[in-house]
MOPAC internal coordinates of N, CA, C and O (Angstrom, degrees):
PM7 1SCF
backbone

  N    0.0000 0     0.00 0     0.00 0    0    0    0
  C    1.4435 1     0.00 0     0.00 0    1    0    0
  C    1.5342 1   109.68 1     0.00 0    2    1    0
  O    1.2310 1   121.20 1   140.35 1    3    2    1
  N    1.3089 1   115.31 1   -39.65 1    3    2    1
  C    1.4639 1   119.19 1  -179.76 1    5    3    2
  C    1.5296 1   110.34 1   -64.75 1    6    5    3
  O    1.2310 1   120.27 1   137.49 1    7    6    5
  N    1.3335 1   117.08 1   -42.51 1    7    6    5
  C    1.4644 1   121.10 1  -179.98 1    9    7    6
  C    1.5279 1   111.98 1   -67.77 1   10    9    7
  O    1.2310 1   120.19 1   139.33 1   11   10    9
  N    1.3129 1   117.24 1   -40.67 1   11   10    9
  C    1.4606 1   120.85 1  -175.83 1   13   11   10
  C    1.5228 1   113.91 1   -79.78 1   14   13   11
  O    1.2310 1   120.72 1   139.54 1   15   14   13
  N    1.3297 1   116.23 1   -40.46 1   15   14   13
  C    1.4585 1   120.27 1  -171.49 1   17   15   14
  C    1.5257 1   114.05 1  -122.21 1   18   17   15
  O    1.2310 1   120.04 1  -173.76 1   19   18   17
  N    1.3265 1   117.52 1     6.24 1   19   18   17
  C    1.4652 1   122.60 1  -179.85 1   21   19   18
  C    1.5218 1   112.92 1    56.48 1   22   21   19
  O    1.2310 1   120.75 1  -148.00 1   23   22   21
  N    1.3251 1   116.18 1    32.00 1   23   22   21
  C    1.4607 1   120.13 1  -179.66 1   25   23   22
  C    1.5232 1   109.70 1  -157.94 1   26   25   23
  O    1.2310 1   120.70 1   -46.87 1   27   26   25
  N    1.3182 1   116.26 1   133.13 1   27   26   25
  C    1.4662 1   119.49 1   175.37 1   29   27   26
  C    1.5256 1   110.95 1   -75.89 1   30   29   27
  O    1.2310 1   120.08 1   164.88 1   31   30   29
  N    1.3204 1   117.45 1   -15.12 1   31   30   29
  C    1.4620 1   121.35 1   178.09 1   33   31   30
  C    1.5244 1   111.93 1   -76.95 1   34   33   31
  O    1.2310 1   120.30 1   174.97 1   35   34   33
  N    1.3240 1   117.03 1    -5.03 1   35   34   33
  C    1.4605 1   121.43 1   179.44 1   37   35   34
  C    1.5217 1   111.71 1   -90.25 1   38   37   35
  O    1.2310 1   120.26 1  -158.73 1   39   38   37
  N    1.3116 1   117.10 1    21.27 1   39   38   37
  C    1.4588 1   120.95 1   176.14 1   41   39   38
  C    1.5200 1   109.03 1  -115.16 1   42   41   39
  O    1.2310 1   121.27 1   -51.14 1   43   42   41
  N    1.3275 1   115.18 1   128.86 1   43   42   41
  C    1.4547 1   122.22 1   177.29 1   45   43   42
  C    1.5210 1   107.17 1  -105.45 1   46   45   43
  O    1.2310 1   120.38 1   -58.70 1   47   46   45
  N    1.3280 1   116.87 1   121.30 1   47   46   45
  C    1.4621 1   121.13 1   178.87 1   49   47   46
  C    1.5205 1   108.76 1  -106.35 1   50   49   47
  O    1.2310 1   121.15 1   -56.37 1   51   50   49
  N    1.3340 1   115.40 1   123.63 1   51   50   49
  C    1.4594 1   121.79 1   177.46 1   53   51   50
  C    1.5228 1   107.25 1  -113.18 1   54   53   51
  O    1.2310 1   120.20 1   -61.83 1   55   54   53
  N    1.3290 1   117.23 1   118.17 1   55   54   53
  C    1.4646 1   122.55 1   178.86 1   57   55   54
  C    1.5221 1   108.33 1   -82.48 1   58   57   55
  O    1.2310 1   120.76 1   -78.69 1   59   58   57
  N    1.3208 1   116.15 1   101.31 1   59   58   57
  C    1.4553 1   121.02 1  -174.79 1   61   59   58
  C    1.5288 1   113.20 1   -73.43 1   62   61   59
  O    1.2310 1   119.77 1   169.45 1   63   62   61
  N    1.3260 1   118.05 1   -10.55 1   63   62   61
  C    1.4675 1   119.35 1   176.19 1   65   63   62
  C    1.5283 1   110.91 1   -69.49 1   66   65   63
  O    1.2310 1   120.09 1   169.31 1   67   66   65
  N    1.3282 1   117.43 1   -10.69 1   67   66   65
  C    1.4638 1   121.74 1   175.63 1   69   67   66
  C    1.5248 1   111.80 1   -82.90 1   70   69   67
  O    1.2310 1   120.31 1   177.35 1   71   70   69
  N    1.3209 1   117.01 1    -2.65 1   71   70   69
  C    1.4642 1   122.04 1  -175.95 1   73   71   70
  C    1.5277 1   110.57 1  -122.15 1   74   73   71
  O    1.2310 1   120.74 1  -118.96 1   75   74   73
  N    1.3212 1   116.19 1    61.04 1   75   74   73
  C    1.4646 1   121.41 1  -176.71 1   77   75   74
  C    1.5267 1   113.25 1   -90.96 1   78   77   75
  O    1.2310 1   119.96 1   169.07 1   79   78   77
  N    1.3226 1   117.69 1   -10.93 1   79   78   77
  C    1.4694 1   122.04 1   178.65 1   81   79   78
  C    1.5298 1   109.01 1  -106.14 1   82   81   79
  O    1.2310 1   120.34 1   -32.70 1   83   82   81
  N    1.3252 1   116.96 1   147.30 1   83   82   81
  C    1.4665 1   119.98 1  -177.28 1   85   83   82
  C    1.5267 1   112.41 1   -62.29 1   86   85   83
  O    1.2310 1   119.93 1   146.22 1   87   86   85
  N    1.3100 1   117.75 1   -33.78 1   87   86   85
  C    1.4691 1   120.34 1  -178.79 1   89   87   86
  C    1.5344 1   112.92 1   -75.59 1   90   89   87
  O    1.2310 1   120.00 1   170.60 1   91   90   89
  N    1.3209 1   117.60 1    -9.40 1   91   90   89
  C    1.4630 1   119.79 1  -178.35 1   93   91   90
  C    1.5284 1   112.77 1   -72.55 1   94   93   91
  O    1.2310 1   119.97 1   174.33 1   95   94   93
  N    1.3330 1   117.67 1    -5.67 1   95   94   93
  C    1.4634 1   120.19 1   175.98 1   97   95   94
  C    1.5272 1   110.75 1   -58.77 1   98   97   95
  O    1.2310 1   120.37 1   149.71 1   99   98   97
  N    1.3306 1   116.89 1   -30.29 1   99   98   97
  C    1.4697 1   120.53 1   179.12 1  101   99   98
  C    1.5240 1   111.15 1   -63.56 1  102  101   99
  O    1.2310 1   120.02 1   145.92 1  103  102  101
  N    1.3321 1   117.56 1   -34.08 1  103  102  101
  C    1.4656 1   120.16 1   177.26 1  105  103  102
  C    1.5195 1   111.07 1   -69.79 1  106  105  103
  O    1.2310 1   120.43 1   153.64 1  107  106  105
  N    1.3285 1   116.79 1   -26.36 1  107  106  105
  C    1.4546 1   121.13 1  -177.46 1  109  107  106
  C    1.5340 1   112.26 1   -84.73 1  110  109  107
  O    1.2310 1   120.10 1   131.69 1  111  110  109
  N    1.3280 1   117.41 1   -48.31 1  111  110  109
  C    1.4665 1   120.14 1  -175.54 1  113  111  110
  C    1.5256 1   113.62 1  -114.41 1  114  113  111
  O    1.2310 1   119.85 1   178.14 1  115  114  113
  N    1.3208 1   117.90 1    -1.86 1  115  114  113
  C    1.4617 1   121.19 1  -179.35 1  117  115  114
  C    1.5178 1   110.93 1    99.18 1  118  117  115
  O    1.2310 1   120.93 1   -22.31 1  119  118  117
  N    1.3084 1   115.83 1   157.69 1  119  118  117
  C    1.4639 1   121.49 1  -179.27 1  121  119  118
  C    1.5255 1   110.48 1   -75.73 1  122  121  119
  O    1.2310 1   121.12 1   -27.25 1  123  122  121
  N    1.3162 1   115.47 1   152.75 1  123  122  121
  C    1.4569 1   121.42 1   176.67 1  125  123  122
  C    1.5292 1   110.28 1   -72.10 1  126  125  123
  O    1.2310 1   120.17 1   -21.67 1  127  126  125
  N    1.3318 1   117.29 1   158.33 1  127  126  125
  C    1.4693 1   119.50 1   177.13 1  129  127  126
  C    1.5264 1   110.80 1   -54.46 1  130  129  127
  O    1.2310 1   120.67 1   -31.61 1  131  130  129
  N    1.3070 1   116.33 1   148.39 1  131  130  129
  C    1.4724 1   124.29 1  -179.65 1  133  131  130
  C    1.5226 1   113.64 1    74.72 1  134  133  131
  O    1.2310 1   119.45 1  -174.32 1  135  134  133
  N    1.3189 1   118.65 1     5.68 1  135  134  133
  C    1.4593 1   121.75 1   175.72 1  137  135  134
  C    1.5257 1   109.52 1  -105.41 1  138  137  135
  O    1.2310 1   121.04 1   -24.91 1  139  138  137
  N    1.3093 1   115.61 1   155.09 1  139  138  137
  C    1.4625 1   120.77 1   176.90 1  141  139  138
  C    1.5235 1   108.52 1   -62.70 1  142  141  139
  O    1.2310 1   120.11 1   -46.47 1  143  142  141
  N    1.3020 1   117.39 1   133.53 1  143  142  141
  C    1.4573 1   121.75 1   179.57 1  145  143  142
  C    1.5131 1   113.68 1    88.62 1  146  145  143
  O    1.2310 1   120.25 1  -170.50 1  147  146  145
  N    1.3303 1   117.12 1     9.50 1  147  146  145
  C    1.4627 1   120.83 1  -178.56 1  149  147  146
  C    1.5272 1   112.28 1   -57.42 1  150  149  147
  O    1.2310 1   120.48 1   149.26 1  151  150  149
  N    1.3225 1   116.69 1   -30.74 1  151  150  149
  C    1.4612 1   120.67 1  -177.27 1  153  151  150
  C    1.5239 1   112.64 1   -68.57 1  154  153  151
  O    1.2310 1   120.27 1   159.12 1  155  154  153
  N    1.3195 1   117.10 1   -20.88 1  155  154  153
  C    1.4659 1   121.09 1  -176.23 1  157  155  154
  C    1.5232 1   110.62 1   -92.90 1  158  157  155
  O    1.2310 1   121.00 1   -42.66 1  159  158  157
  N    1.3245 1   115.70 1   137.34 1  159  158  157
  C    1.4593 1   120.43 1   173.99 1  161  159  158
  C    1.5143 1   109.56 1   -77.56 1  162  161  159
  O    1.2310 1   120.71 1   -20.77 1  163  162  161
  N    1.3104 1   116.24 1   159.23 1  163  162  161
  C    1.4497 1   121.46 1   174.85 1  165  163  162
  C    1.5156 1   110.91 1   -82.77 1  166  165  163
  O    1.2310 1   120.68 1    -4.96 1  167  166  165
  N    1.3174 1   116.30 1   175.04 1  167  166  165
  C    1.4648 1   120.90 1  -178.47 1  169  167  166
  C    1.5270 1   110.83 1   -59.16 1  170  169  167
  O    1.2310 1   120.06 1   133.23 1  171  170  169
  N    1.3058 1   117.49 1   -46.77 1  171  170  169
  C    1.4599 1   120.87 1  -178.40 1  173  171  170
  C    1.5271 1   111.50 1   -68.72 1  174  173  171
  O    1.2310 1   120.13 1   130.26 1  175  174  173
  N    1.3059 1   117.35 1   -49.74 1  175  174  173
  C    1.4626 1   119.86 1  -176.49 1  177  175  174
  C    1.5215 1   112.53 1   -65.03 1  178  177  175
  O    1.2310 1   120.10 1   140.32 1  179  178  177
  N    1.3011 1   117.42 1   -39.68 1  179  178  177
  C    1.4705 1   120.57 1   178.99 1  181  179  178
  C    1.5290 1   110.84 1   -66.02 1  182  181  179
  O    1.2310 1   120.38 1   136.51 1  183  182  181
  N    1.3179 1   116.87 1   -43.49 1  183  182  181
  C    1.4610 1   120.82 1  -178.69 1  185  183  182
  C    1.5240 1   111.24 1   -65.99 1  186  185  183
  O    1.2310 1   120.34 1   136.77 1  187  186  185
  N    1.3228 1   116.96 1   -43.23 1  187  186  185
  C    1.4671 1   120.41 1   179.62 1  189  187  186
  C    1.5307 1   110.64 1   -68.75 1  190  189  187
  O    1.2310 1   119.89 1   145.83 1  191  190  189
  N    1.3100 1   117.81 1   -34.17 1  191  190  189
  C    1.4652 1   120.49 1   177.35 1  193  191  190
  C    1.5290 1   110.56 1   -63.08 1  194  193  191
  O    1.2310 1   120.91 1   139.76 1  195  194  193
  N    1.3363 1   115.87 1   -40.24 1  195  194  193
  C    1.4679 1   119.83 1  -179.83 1  197  195  194
  C    1.5221 1   112.43 1   -78.12 1  198  197  195
  O    1.2310 1   120.62 1   151.23 1  199  198  197
  N    1.3228 1   116.43 1   -28.77 1  199  198  197
  C    1.4679 1   121.44 1  -175.48 1  201  199  198
  C    1.5359 1   108.61 1  -135.42 1  202  201  199
  O    1.2310 1   119.67 1  -104.75 1  203  202  201
  N    1.3332 1   118.23 1    75.25 1  203  202  201
  C    1.4625 1   120.83 1  -172.53 1  205  203  202
  C    1.5289 1   115.05 1   -69.72 1  206  205  203
  O    1.2310 1   119.99 1   157.89 1  207  206  205
  N    1.3058 1   117.62 1   -22.11 1  207  206  205
  C    1.4599 1   120.65 1  -179.92 1  209  207  206
  C    1.5144 1   108.61 1  -105.64 1  210  209  207
  O    1.2310 1   121.35 1   -88.50 1  211  210  209
  N    1.3260 1   115.03 1    91.50 1  211  210  209
  C    1.4598 1   120.16 1  -176.34 1  213  211  210
  C    1.5216 1   109.86 1  -157.20 1  214  213  211
  O    1.2310 1   121.45 1   -19.46 1  215  214  213
  N    1.3044 1   114.83 1   160.54 1  215  214  213
  C    1.4580 1   122.59 1   171.81 1  217  215  214
  C    1.5184 1   106.59 1   -93.38 1  218  217  215
  O    1.2310 1   120.44 1   -47.61 1  219  218  217
  N    1.3364 1   116.77 1   132.39 1  219  218  217
  C    1.4610 1   120.84 1  -179.69 1  221  219  218
  C    1.5220 1   108.65 1  -105.64 1  222  221  219
  O    1.2310 1   120.92 1   -56.81 1  223  222  221
  N    1.3219 1   115.84 1   123.19 1  223  222  221
  C    1.4609 1   122.23 1   176.95 1  225  223  222
  C    1.5199 1   108.02 1  -105.65 1  226  225  223
  O    1.2310 1   120.68 1   -66.13 1  227  226  225
  N    1.3293 1   116.31 1   113.87 1  227  226  225
  C    1.4584 1   121.22 1   173.61 1  229  227  226
  C    1.5238 1   106.38 1   -91.58 1  230  229  227
  O    1.2310 1   120.96 1   -82.06 1  231  230  229
  N    1.3247 1   115.77 1    97.94 1  231  230  229
  C    1.4601 1   122.51 1  -175.63 1  233  231  230
  C    1.5282 1   110.39 1   -90.23 1  234  233  231
  O    1.2310 1   120.41 1   -31.26 1  235  234  233
  N    1.3258 1   116.83 1   148.74 1  235  234  233
  C    1.4660 1   123.36 1   177.44 1  237  235  234
  C    1.5322 1   112.19 1    61.60 1  238  237  235
  O    1.2310 1   120.09 1  -140.93 1  239  238  237
  N    1.3323 1   117.43 1    39.07 1  239  238  237
  C    1.4684 1   120.45 1  -178.00 1  241  239  238
  C    1.5203 1   112.80 1   -64.45 1  242  241  239
  O    1.2310 1   120.26 1   157.96 1  243  242  241
  N    1.3103 1   117.11 1   -22.04 1  243  242  241
  C    1.4666 1   119.38 1   179.83 1  245  243  242
  C    1.5256 1   112.04 1   -68.65 1  246  245  243
  O    1.2310 1   119.91 1   164.95 1  247  246  245
  N    1.3174 1   117.78 1   -15.05 1  247  246  245
  C    1.4663 1   121.66 1  -178.57 1  249  247  246
  C    1.5260 1   113.69 1   -99.04 1  250  249  247
  O    1.2310 1   119.74 1   172.48 1  251  250  249
  N    1.3104 1   118.10 1    -7.52 1  251  250  249
  C    1.4631 1   120.13 1  -177.67 1  253  251  250
  C    1.5225 1   111.07 1   -77.49 1  254  253  251
  O    1.2310 1   120.91 1   -16.15 1  255  254  253
  N    1.3167 1   115.86 1   163.85 1  255  254  253
  C    1.4606 1   121.16 1   174.69 1  257  255  254
  C    1.5310 1   107.64 1   -71.37 1  258  257  255
  O    1.2310 1   119.31 1   -42.91 1  259  258  257
  N    1.3401 1   118.92 1   137.09 1  259  258  257
  C    1.4743 1   120.91 1  -177.19 1  261  259  258
  C    1.5288 1   114.08 1   -56.55 1  262  261  259
  O    1.2310 1   119.92 1   148.44 1  263  262  261
  N    1.3007 1   117.75 1   -31.56 1  263  262  261
  C    1.4645 1   121.09 1  -179.23 1  265  263  262
  C    1.5292 1   111.60 1   -67.12 1  266  265  263
  O    1.2310 1   120.28 1   153.16 1  267  266  265
  N    1.3117 1   117.07 1   -26.84 1  267  266  265
  C    1.4668 1   120.84 1  -179.60 1  269  267  266
  C    1.5283 1   110.06 1   -62.60 1  270  269  267
  O    1.2310 1   120.21 1   129.39 1  271  270  269
  N    1.3224 1   117.20 1   -50.61 1  271  270  269
  C    1.4632 1   120.45 1  -176.96 1  273  271  270
  C    1.5199 1   111.11 1   -66.09 1  274  273  271
  O    1.2310 1   119.85 1   142.27 1  275  274  273
  N    1.3257 1   117.89 1   -37.73 1  275  274  273
  C    1.4626 1   119.24 1   179.19 1  277  275  274
  C    1.5266 1   110.97 1   -66.69 1  278  277  275
  O    1.2310 1   119.84 1   151.23 1  279  278  277
  N    1.3204 1   117.92 1   -28.77 1  279  278  277
  C    1.4632 1   121.47 1   176.72 1  281  279  278
  C    1.5209 1   110.89 1   -71.96 1  282  281  279
  O    1.2310 1   120.60 1   142.77 1  283  282  281
  N    1.3271 1   116.45 1   -37.23 1  283  282  281
  C    1.4644 1   119.75 1  -179.96 1  285  283  282
  C    1.5147 1   109.97 1   -71.06 1  286  285  283
  O    1.2310 1   120.10 1   180.00 1  287  286  285

């Protein structure tokens, strides 16, 4: 992030160990249309919307549910 954007604040860290259940993808990217909470963005989508020029670090990917990574 420092090399690309001259700022360490341009790095988004997502702790993937918080996404160990298959349904937790909604917390990451937001709920699908017609689901409760559809109006709210997920952690990743909201952060990228506010800070579109950033490096995204998916930390602890070995602990996430396999379906999460295939969705991303």
